[in-house]
C-alpha positions, 0 to 999 in steps of 0.5 A: 704422091700416092702410088697405085701398083698392081704387084710387087714380086721377086723373080729373075729378069726374063728378057733383054740384056738383063736376062737371068738376073734376080730382080724385084718387079714393081708393076705399076697400074695403068698405061696410056696406050690401053685401058687394060680392059679386053673390050677396049683392045681393038681400039687401043694403040697397043693391041698386043699387050700380054700383061694385067696392069688394071687396079691393085692385086694381093701383092700390090696396093696404094702406097702413101709416099715414096718411102712406103713403096721403097720399103715394100720393094725392099721387103721383097728382095730375098737375095743375098747382098754381100755389102750391107752398106750402100755408097752412092757414086759421085753422080748419085747413081747406084752403078757405082757399086760393083754389080754383084753387090747391087739389089735390082728393081725393075719398074714396069707396067702398064706404063710406069713413068705415069707414076715413077718419079725422082723421089721414088728413084732416090728412096730406092737408091738409099735402100741400095737398089739399082733402078730400072724401068721398062717403058713404052718411051712416050714419056721422058724418063727421069735422069736418075734412072740407072737402066732404061729399057724402051719398047716403042709401039707403032702409032705412039709417039717416041719421046725417050730416044736414048737409054740402055736398051731398045726392045722392039716387039716384032713384027709391028706394022709401021714399026720396022727396026731400021726406024729405031737403030740410029737411036742412042741405045747400047743394046738393040733387041728384037722380041717375037710378038707373043700369040698364035703366031709366035712360032712364025714371029720368032722365025722372022726375028731370028732371020732379021737378026742374022741379016742385021747383026746390030740387032739381038734376039730377045726371048721371054725366057720367064715363060719358057721356064715357068717363072712369074 
């Protein structure tokens, strides 16, 4: 399989339960809820996306196979790794290794599950990575993933109903938080919708979390401190 990637870069995770953690971000090109072109935004299922995922950038490209892409991701990791040898756990997942010893990659997009597959996950595990995905939940996630973050979108079918965290951009018409809180996730986050109404949306998200303690507030901290 050829993988099409917009960009690969090393940074700190800015959102959700893994906020502040060093990570390589691999942003796959393409999405099934918006073309990524401004002229199509008003007709898209998801109209509030703040990410450029069209085509390939100077930090991305086309990769002829899982090994080639996994090697490119591995080259981006510049953090210290205290255990040079990676030992898989009995289930083959990276979470058998102590957290401080893990490299971490976030597969995002666009919609990464249009391309991310078991072969690439296995190649990343072989290189010592814990593998996370940030998905809109419209496709079933591979079972070998170590961390699944689902961000539902109003008007889109939700197929992936289990995972590590559910991160709901708030508010969305026809996507109230109580629609999702019975699903099988460890963490539930409200993230204020960015844009001209960010301050008001943040107030509303704070108020909701105070009244419904199951939900926690997620702020895009990378934007606040100027990280990529």
